[in-house]
PDB file of N, CA, C and O in Angstrom:
ATOM      1  N   MET A   1      62.708  81.951  58.684  1.00  0.00           N
ATOM      2  CA  MET A   1      61.300  82.136  58.946  1.00  0.00           C
ATOM      3  C   MET A   1      60.687  82.907  57.778  1.00  0.00           C
ATOM      4  O   MET A   1      61.255  83.900  57.323  1.00  0.00           O
ATOM      5  N   ALA A   2      59.538  82.455  57.295  1.00  0.00           N
ATOM      6  CA  ALA A   2      58.848  83.108  56.186  1.00  0.00           C
ATOM      7  C   ALA A   2      58.244  84.434  56.648  1.00  0.00           C
ATOM      8  O   ALA A   2      57.773  84.564  57.778  1.00  0.00           O
ATOM      9  N   ARG A   3      58.273  85.413  55.744  1.00  0.00           N
ATOM     10  CA  ARG A   3      57.693  86.709  56.083  1.00  0.00           C
ATOM     11  C   ARG A   3      56.183  86.623  55.975  1.00  0.00           C
ATOM     12  O   ARG A   3      55.654  85.913  55.119  1.00  0.00           O
ATOM     13  N   LYS A   4      55.495  87.339  56.835  1.00  0.00           N
ATOM     14  CA  LYS A   4      54.037  87.358  56.815  1.00  0.00           C
ATOM     15  C   LYS A   4      53.543  88.141  55.609  1.00  0.00           C
ATOM     16  O   LYS A   4      54.204  89.075  55.155  1.00  0.00           O
ATOM     17  N   LYS A   5      52.378  87.760  55.089  1.00  0.00           N
ATOM     18  CA  LYS A   5      51.733  88.488  54.009  1.00  0.00           C
ATOM     19  C   LYS A   5      50.406  89.026  54.526  1.00  0.00           C
ATOM     20  O   LYS A   5      49.625  88.302  55.144  1.00  0.00           O
ATOM     21  N   ILE A   6      50.167  90.293  54.266  1.00  0.00           N
ATOM     22  CA  ILE A   6      48.951  90.952  54.719  1.00  0.00           C
ATOM     23  C   ILE A   6      48.197  91.421  53.491  1.00  0.00           C
ATOM     24  O   ILE A   6      48.739  92.172  52.680  1.00  0.00           O
ATOM     25  N   ALA A   7      46.947  90.986  53.342  1.00  0.00           N
ATOM     26  CA  ALA A   7      46.121  91.373  52.200  1.00  0.00           C
ATOM     27  C   ALA A   7      45.179  92.496  52.617  1.00  0.00           C
ATOM     28  O   ALA A   7      44.517  92.414  53.652  1.00  0.00           O
ATOM     29  N   LEU A   8      45.128  93.544  51.799  1.00  0.00           N
ATOM     30  CA  LEU A   8      44.221  94.662  52.034  1.00  0.00           C
ATOM     31  C   LEU A   8      43.237  94.726  50.875  1.00  0.00           C
ATOM     32  O   LEU A   8      43.633  94.882  49.719  1.00  0.00           O
ATOM     33  N   ILE A   9      41.961  94.605  51.190  1.00  0.00           N
ATOM     34  CA  ILE A   9      40.918  94.694  50.180  1.00  0.00           C
ATOM     35  C   ILE A   9      40.475  96.144  50.124  1.00  0.00           C
ATOM     36  O   ILE A   9      39.911  96.666  51.086  1.00  0.00           O
ATOM     37  N   GLY A  10      40.726  96.781  49.015  1.00  0.00           N
ATOM     38  CA  GLY A  10      40.427  98.199  48.852  1.00  0.00           C
ATOM     39  C   GLY A  10      41.713  99.009  48.955  1.00  0.00           C
ATOM     40  O   GLY A  10      42.474  98.881  49.914  1.00  0.00           O
ATOM     41  N   SER A  11      41.935  99.838  47.954  1.00  0.00           N
ATOM     42  CA  SER A  11      43.172 100.615  47.901  1.00  0.00           C
ATOM     43  C   SER A  11      42.898 102.109  47.952  1.00  0.00           C
ATOM     44  O   SER A  11      43.660 102.905  47.402  1.00  0.00           O
ATOM     45  N   GLY A  12      41.823 102.484  48.602  1.00  0.00           N
ATOM     46  CA  GLY A  12      41.491 103.900  48.733  1.00  0.00           C
ATOM     47  C   GLY A  12      42.354 104.573  49.789  1.00  0.00           C
ATOM     48  O   GLY A  12      43.476 104.142  50.058  1.00  0.00           O
ATOM     49  N   GLN A  13      41.825 105.625  50.378  1.00  0.00           N
ATOM     50  CA  GLN A  13      42.588 106.368  51.384  1.00  0.00           C
ATOM     51  C   GLN A  13      42.929 105.500  52.592  1.00  0.00           C
ATOM     52  O   GLN A  13      44.062 105.522  53.073  1.00  0.00           O
ATOM     53  N   ILE A  14      41.970 104.748  53.075  1.00  0.00           N
ATOM     54  CA  ILE A  14      42.215 103.918  54.262  1.00  0.00           C
ATOM     55  C   ILE A  14      43.154 102.761  53.929  1.00  0.00           C
ATOM     56  O   ILE A  14      44.087 102.487  54.684  1.00  0.00           O
ATOM     57  N   GLY A  15      42.916 102.075  52.803  1.00  0.00           N
ATOM     58  CA  GLY A  15      43.788 100.970  52.408  1.00  0.00           C
ATOM     59  C   GLY A  15      45.219 101.417  52.172  1.00  0.00           C
ATOM     60  O   GLY A  15      46.162 100.729  52.563  1.00  0.00           O
ATOM     61  N   GLY A  16      45.384 102.574  51.528  1.00  0.00           N
ATOM     62  CA  GLY A  16      46.716 103.106  51.288  1.00  0.00           C
ATOM     63  C   GLY A  16      47.432 103.472  52.576  1.00  0.00           C
ATOM     64  O   GLY A  16      48.627 103.220  52.733  1.00  0.00           O
ATOM     65  N   THR A  17      46.682 104.076  53.502  1.00  0.00           N
ATOM     66  CA  THR A  17      47.270 104.446  54.797  1.00  0.00           C
ATOM     67  C   THR A  17      47.665 103.204  55.582  1.00  0.00           C
ATOM     68  O   THR A  17      48.740 103.160  56.181  1.00  0.00           O
ATOM     69  N   LEU A  18      46.803 102.199  55.579  1.00  0.00           N
ATOM     70  CA  LEU A  18      47.130 100.955  56.285  1.00  0.00           C
ATOM     71  C   LEU A  18      48.355 100.274  55.677  1.00  0.00           C
ATOM     72  O   LEU A  18      49.215  99.778  56.406  1.00  0.00           O
ATOM     73  N   ALA A  19      48.439 100.249  54.353  1.00  0.00           N
ATOM     74  CA  ALA A  19      49.598  99.645  53.700  1.00  0.00           C
ATOM     75  C   ALA A  19      50.875 100.400  54.069  1.00  0.00           C
ATOM     76  O   ALA A  19      51.917  99.789  54.305  1.00  0.00           O
ATOM     77  N   HIS A  20      50.789 101.717  54.116  1.00  0.00           N
ATOM     78  CA  HIS A  20      51.943 102.537  54.491  1.00  0.00           C
ATOM     79  C   HIS A  20      52.374 102.230  55.927  1.00  0.00           C
ATOM     80  O   HIS A  20      53.563 102.051  56.192  1.00  0.00           O
ATOM     81  N   LEU A  21      51.423 102.168  56.845  1.00  0.00           N
ATOM     82  CA  LEU A  21      51.739 101.884  58.245  1.00  0.00           C
ATOM     83  C   LEU A  21      52.313 100.475  58.426  1.00  0.00           C
ATOM     84  O   LEU A  21      53.248 100.277  59.203  1.00  0.00           O
ATOM     85  N   VAL A  22      51.754  99.506  57.711  1.00  0.00           N
ATOM     86  CA  VAL A  22      52.270  98.139  57.785  1.00  0.00           C
ATOM     87  C   VAL A  22      53.720  98.102  57.311  1.00  0.00           C
ATOM     88  O   VAL A  22      54.552  97.410  57.898  1.00  0.00           O
ATOM     89  N   GLY A  23      54.021  98.848  56.250  1.00  0.00           N
ATOM     90  CA  GLY A  23      55.383  98.898  55.743  1.00  0.00           C
ATOM     91  C   GLY A  23      56.339  99.571  56.703  1.00  0.00           C
ATOM     92  O   GLY A  23      57.457  99.098  56.907  1.00  0.00           O
ATOM     93  N   ILE A  24      55.904 100.680  57.298  1.00  0.00           N
ATOM     94  CA  ILE A  24      56.767 101.400  58.243  1.00  0.00           C
ATOM     95  C   ILE A  24      57.055 100.554  59.474  1.00  0.00           C
ATOM     96  O   ILE A  24      58.188 100.514  59.956  1.00  0.00           O
ATOM     97  N   LYS A  25      56.031  99.880  59.980  1.00  0.00           N
ATOM     98  CA  LYS A  25      56.203  99.064  61.183  1.00  0.00           C
ATOM     99  C   LYS A  25      56.787  97.689  60.872  1.00  0.00           C
ATOM    100  O   LYS A  25      57.039  96.896  61.779  1.00  0.00           O
ATOM    101  N   GLU A  26      57.002  97.405  59.573  1.00  0.00           N
ATOM    102  CA  GLU A  26      57.592  96.143  59.125  1.00  0.00           C
ATOM    103  C   GLU A  26      56.842  94.926  59.668  1.00  0.00           C
ATOM    104  O   GLU A  26      57.449  93.989  60.187  1.00  0.00           O
ATOM    105  N   LEU A  27      55.517  94.956  59.540  1.00  0.00           N
ATOM    106  CA  LEU A  27      54.688  93.848  60.010  1.00  0.00           C
ATOM    107  C   LEU A  27      54.641  92.694  59.012  1.00  0.00           C
ATOM    108  O   LEU A  27      54.335  91.564  59.392  1.00  0.00           O
ATOM    109  N   GLY A  28      54.937  92.961  57.752  1.00  0.00           N
ATOM    110  CA  GLY A  28      54.921  91.920  56.730  1.00  0.00           C
ATOM    111  C   GLY A  28      54.810  92.534  55.351  1.00  0.00           C
ATOM    112  O   GLY A  28      54.776  93.755  55.201  1.00  0.00           O
ATOM    113  N   ASP A  29      54.753  91.673  54.342  1.00  0.00           N
ATOM    114  CA  ASP A  29      54.559  92.122  52.968  1.00  0.00           C
ATOM    115  C   ASP A  29      53.071  92.395  52.754  1.00  0.00           C
ATOM    116  O   ASP A  29      52.220  91.708  53.318  1.00  0.00           O
ATOM    117  N   VAL A  30      52.771  93.388  51.946  1.00  0.00           N
ATOM    118  CA  VAL A  30      51.388  93.816  51.739  1.00  0.00           C
ATOM    119  C   VAL A  30      50.957  93.489  50.320  1.00  0.00           C
ATOM    120  O   VAL A  30      51.699  93.716  49.364  1.00  0.00           O
ATOM    121  N   VAL A  31      49.748  92.953  50.192  1.00  0.00           N
ATOM    122  CA  VAL A  31      49.112  92.736  48.896  1.00  0.00           C
ATOM    123  C   VAL A  31      47.843  93.575  48.894  1.00  0.00           C
ATOM    124  O   VAL A  31      46.981  93.402  49.755  1.00  0.00           O
ATOM    125  N   MET A  32      47.725  94.495  47.918  1.00  0.00           N
ATOM    126  CA  MET A  32      46.568  95.387  47.833  1.00  0.00           C
ATOM    127  C   MET A  32      45.669  94.946  46.679  1.00  0.00           C
ATOM    128  O   MET A  32      46.146  94.672  45.578  1.00  0.00           O
ATOM    129  N   PHE A  33      44.365  94.880  46.942  1.00  0.00           N
ATOM    130  CA  PHE A  33      43.367  94.515  45.941  1.00  0.00           C
ATOM    131  C   PHE A  33      42.367  95.652  45.807  1.00  0.00           C
ATOM    132  O   PHE A  33      42.037  96.311  46.793  1.00  0.00           O
ATOM    133  N   ASP A  34      41.881  95.887  44.584  1.00  0.00           N
ATOM    134  CA  ASP A  34      40.854  96.902  44.354  1.00  0.00           C
ATOM    135  C   ASP A  34      40.147  96.590  43.044  1.00  0.00           C
ATOM    136  O   ASP A  34      40.712  95.922  42.179  1.00  0.00           O
ATOM    137  N   ILE A  35      38.907  97.070  42.890  1.00  0.00           N
ATOM    138  CA  ILE A  35      38.171  96.848  41.650  1.00  0.00           C
ATOM    139  C   ILE A  35      38.476  97.922  40.612  1.00  0.00           C
ATOM    140  O   ILE A  35      38.191  97.732  39.430  1.00  0.00           O
ATOM    141  N   MET A  36      39.043  99.030  41.029  1.00  0.00           N
ATOM    142  CA  MET A  36      39.376 100.117  40.108  1.00  0.00           C
ATOM    143  C   MET A  36      40.752  99.876  39.504  1.00  0.00           C
ATOM    144  O   MET A  36      41.720  99.622  40.220  1.00  0.00           O
ATOM    145  N   GLU A  37      40.829  99.958  38.187  1.00  0.00           N
ATOM    146  CA  GLU A  37      42.090  99.735  37.490  1.00  0.00           C
ATOM    147  C   GLU A  37      43.072 100.864  37.774  1.00  0.00           C
ATOM    148  O   GLU A  37      42.722 102.041  37.681  1.00  0.00           O
ATOM    149  N   GLY A  38      44.287 100.504  38.114  1.00  0.00           N
ATOM    150  CA  GLY A  38      45.350 101.477  38.318  1.00  0.00           C
ATOM    151  C   GLY A  38      45.504 101.994  39.734  1.00  0.00           C
ATOM    152  O   GLY A  38      46.579 102.482  40.085  1.00  0.00           O
ATOM    153  N   ILE A  39      44.474 101.908  40.564  1.00  0.00           N
ATOM    154  CA  ILE A  39      44.558 102.438  41.929  1.00  0.00           C
ATOM    155  C   ILE A  39      45.560 101.648  42.768  1.00  0.00           C
ATOM    156  O   ILE A  39      46.467 102.256  43.336  1.00  0.00           O
ATOM    157  N   PRO A  40      45.442 100.312  42.876  1.00  0.00           N
ATOM    158  CA  PRO A  40      46.419  99.598  43.714  1.00  0.00           C
ATOM    159  C   PRO A  40      47.840  99.675  43.152  1.00  0.00           C
ATOM    160  O   PRO A  40      48.810  99.697  43.910  1.00  0.00           O
ATOM    161  N   GLN A  41      47.960  99.716  41.820  1.00  0.00           N
ATOM    162  CA  GLN A  41      49.291  99.807  41.222  1.00  0.00           C
ATOM    163  C   GLN A  41      49.952 101.134  41.585  1.00  0.00           C
ATOM    164  O   GLN A  41      51.123 101.163  41.964  1.00  0.00           O
ATOM    165  N   GLY A  42      49.203 102.232  41.469  1.00  0.00           N
ATOM    166  CA  GLY A  42      49.752 103.543  41.777  1.00  0.00           C
ATOM    167  C   GLY A  42      50.077 103.724  43.244  1.00  0.00           C
ATOM    168  O   GLY A  42      51.139 104.239  43.594  1.00  0.00           O
ATOM    169  N   LYS A  43      49.153 103.297  44.111  1.00  0.00           N
ATOM    170  CA  LYS A  43      49.387 103.425  45.559  1.00  0.00           C
ATOM    171  C   LYS A  43      50.585 102.604  45.996  1.00  0.00           C
ATOM    172  O   LYS A  43      51.415 103.073  46.773  1.00  0.00           O
ATOM    173  N   SER A  44      50.677 101.375  45.496  1.00  0.00           N
ATOM    174  CA  SER A  44      51.787 100.515  45.922  1.00  0.00           C
ATOM    175  C   SER A  44      53.125 101.062  45.421  1.00  0.00           C
ATOM    176  O   SER A  44      54.138 100.938  46.110  1.00  0.00           O
ATOM    177  N   LEU A  45      53.139 101.662  44.239  1.00  0.00           N
ATOM    178  CA  LEU A  45      54.375 102.261  43.740  1.00  0.00           C
ATOM    179  C   LEU A  45      54.786 103.446  44.612  1.00  0.00           C
ATOM    180  O   LEU A  45      55.959 103.590  44.959  1.00  0.00           O
ATOM    181  N   ASP A  46      53.819 104.291  44.965  1.00  0.00           N
ATOM    182  CA  ASP A  46      54.113 105.428  45.849  1.00  0.00           C
ATOM    183  C   ASP A  46      54.654 104.963  47.197  1.00  0.00           C
ATOM    184  O   ASP A  46      55.643 105.502  47.694  1.00  0.00           O
ATOM    185  N   ILE A  47      54.007 103.966  47.785  1.00  0.00           N
ATOM    186  CA  ILE A  47      54.420 103.471  49.100  1.00  0.00           C
ATOM    187  C   ILE A  47      55.794 102.812  49.019  1.00  0.00           C
ATOM    188  O   ILE A  47      56.626 102.996  49.908  1.00  0.00           O
ATOM    189  N   ALA A  48      56.032 102.046  47.956  1.00  0.00           N
ATOM    190  CA  ALA A  48      57.337 101.388  47.796  1.00  0.00           C
ATOM    191  C   ALA A  48      58.458 102.415  47.697  1.00  0.00           C
ATOM    192  O   ALA A  48      59.547 102.192  48.225  1.00  0.00           O
ATOM    193  N   GLU A  49      58.205 103.540  47.024  1.00  0.00           N
ATOM    194  CA  GLU A  49      59.230 104.584  46.918  1.00  0.00           C
ATOM    195  C   GLU A  49      59.498 105.239  48.269  1.00  0.00           C
ATOM    196  O   GLU A  49      60.646 105.536  48.599  1.00  0.00           O
ATOM    197  N   VAL A  50      58.451 105.464  49.047  1.00  0.00           N
ATOM    198  CA  VAL A  50      58.628 106.052  50.377  1.00  0.00           C
ATOM    199  C   VAL A  50      59.412 105.107  51.282  1.00  0.00           C
ATOM    200  O   VAL A  50      60.321 105.531  51.996  1.00  0.00           O
ATOM    201  N   LEU A  51      59.054 103.827  51.247  1.00  0.00           N
ATOM    202  CA  LEU A  51      59.733 102.853  52.099  1.00  0.00           C
ATOM    203  C   LEU A  51      61.183 102.657  51.676  1.00  0.00           C
ATOM    204  O   LEU A  51      62.045 102.407  52.518  1.00  0.00           O
ATOM    205  N   ALA A  52      61.460 102.769  50.374  1.00  0.00           N
ATOM    206  CA  ALA A  52      62.846 102.650  49.910  1.00  0.00           C
ATOM    207  C   ALA A  52      63.687 103.805  50.444  1.00  0.00           C
ATOM    208  O   ALA A  52      64.858 103.619  50.773  1.00  0.00           O
ATOM    209  N   GLY A  53      63.099 104.992  50.531  1.00  0.00           N
ATOM    210  CA  GLY A  53      63.795 106.140  51.093  1.00  0.00           C
ATOM    211  C   GLY A  53      64.112 105.962  52.560  1.00  0.00           C
ATOM    212  O   GLY A  53      65.082 106.527  53.066  1.00  0.00           O
ATOM    213  N   ARG A  54      63.298 105.179  53.244  1.00  0.00           N
ATOM    214  CA  ARG A  54      63.535 104.886  54.658  1.00  0.00           C
ATOM    215  C   ARG A  54      64.366 103.633  54.836  1.00  0.00           C
ATOM    216  O   ARG A  54      64.633 103.214  55.962  1.00  0.00           O
ATOM    217  N   ARG A  55      64.777 103.032  53.727  1.00  0.00           N
ATOM    218  CA  ARG A  55      65.581 101.804  53.706  1.00  0.00           C
ATOM    219  C   ARG A  55      64.876 100.622  54.379  1.00  0.00           C
ATOM    220  O   ARG A  55      65.500  99.816  55.070  1.00  0.00           O
ATOM    221  N   LEU A  56      63.586 100.542  54.164  1.00  0.00           N
ATOM    222  CA  LEU A  56      62.810  99.402  54.645  1.00  0.00           C
ATOM    223  C   LEU A  56      62.633  98.439  53.486  1.00  0.00           C
ATOM    224  O   LEU A  56      62.483  98.865  52.341  1.00  0.00           O
ATOM    225  N   ARG A  57      62.648  97.161  53.770  1.00  0.00           N
ATOM    226  CA  ARG A  57      62.665  96.159  52.704  1.00  0.00           C
ATOM    227  C   ARG A  57      61.390  95.342  52.659  1.00  0.00           C
ATOM    228  O   ARG A  57      61.453  94.115  52.576  1.00  0.00           O
ATOM    229  N   ARG A  58      60.289  95.957  52.709  1.00  0.00           N
ATOM    230  CA  ARG A  58      59.020  95.238  52.597  1.00  0.00           C
ATOM    231  C   ARG A  58      58.516  95.319  51.173  1.00  0.00           C
ATOM    232  O   ARG A  58      58.763  96.297  50.468  1.00  0.00           O
ATOM    233  N   GLN A  59      57.814  94.294  50.762  1.00  0.00           N
ATOM    234  CA  GLN A  59      57.293  94.237  49.410  1.00  0.00           C
ATOM    235  C   GLN A  59      55.821  94.620  49.426  1.00  0.00           C
ATOM    236  O   GLN A  59      55.044  94.131  50.246  1.00  0.00           O
ATOM    237  N   ILE A  60      55.450  95.505  48.503  1.00  0.00           N
ATOM    238  CA  ILE A  60      54.058  95.906  48.342  1.00  0.00           C
ATOM    239  C   ILE A  60      53.615  95.407  46.972  1.00  0.00           C
ATOM    240  O   ILE A  60      54.129  95.863  45.951  1.00  0.00           O
ATOM    241  N   CYS A  61      52.664  94.473  46.942  1.00  0.00           N
ATOM    242  CA  CYS A  61      52.144  93.944  45.698  1.00  0.00           C
ATOM    243  C   CYS A  61      50.797  94.589  45.406  1.00  0.00           C
ATOM    244  O   CYS A  61      50.123  95.077  46.314  1.00  0.00           O
ATOM    245  N   ARG A  62      50.409  94.588  44.137  1.00  0.00           N
ATOM    246  CA  ARG A  62      49.137  95.195  43.782  1.00  0.00           C
ATOM    247  C   ARG A  62      48.421  94.336  42.764  1.00  0.00           C
ATOM    248  O   ARG A  62      49.034  93.759  41.865  1.00  0.00           O
ATOM    249  N   HIS A  63      47.107  94.261  42.924  1.00  0.00           N
ATOM    250  CA  HIS A  63      46.281  93.457  42.036  1.00  0.00           C
ATOM    251  C   HIS A  63      44.964  94.162  41.795  1.00  0.00           C
ATOM    252  O   HIS A  63      44.455  94.882  42.654  1.00  0.00           O
ATOM    253  N   GLN A  64      44.425  93.942  40.610  1.00  0.00           N
ATOM    254  CA  GLN A  64      43.095  94.446  40.300  1.00  0.00           C
ATOM    255  C   GLN A  64      42.136  93.265  40.323  1.00  0.00           C
ATOM    256  O   GLN A  64      42.386  92.242  39.685  1.00  0.00           O
ATOM    257  N   CYS A  65      41.057  93.408  41.047  1.00  0.00           N
ATOM    258  CA  CYS A  65      40.035  92.369  41.084  1.00  0.00           C
ATOM    259  C   CYS A  65      39.054  92.607  39.933  1.00  0.00           C
ATOM    260  O   CYS A  65      38.698  93.749  39.640  1.00  0.00           O
ATOM    261  N   LEU A  66      38.631  91.549  39.299  1.00  0.00           N
ATOM    262  CA  LEU A  66      37.669  91.682  38.197  1.00  0.00           C
ATOM    263  C   LEU A  66      36.257  91.494  38.686  1.00  0.00           C
ATOM    264  O   LEU A  66      35.315  91.572  37.897  1.00  0.00           O
TER     265      LEU A  66
END
């Protein structure tokens, strides 16, 4: 069965918290989008490190919208 993908538009405080919760609850892989350069990349790296410490195997992707 294919894993679900969840897209979050905006990588601010709320988007980051939602991505973290989605990863903890293992609801699917997360793709984060934002117009600010570096924000989704940094948040997704932080969340991926936290989830790795919990031995969860969800993928957090990050993209910058132009």
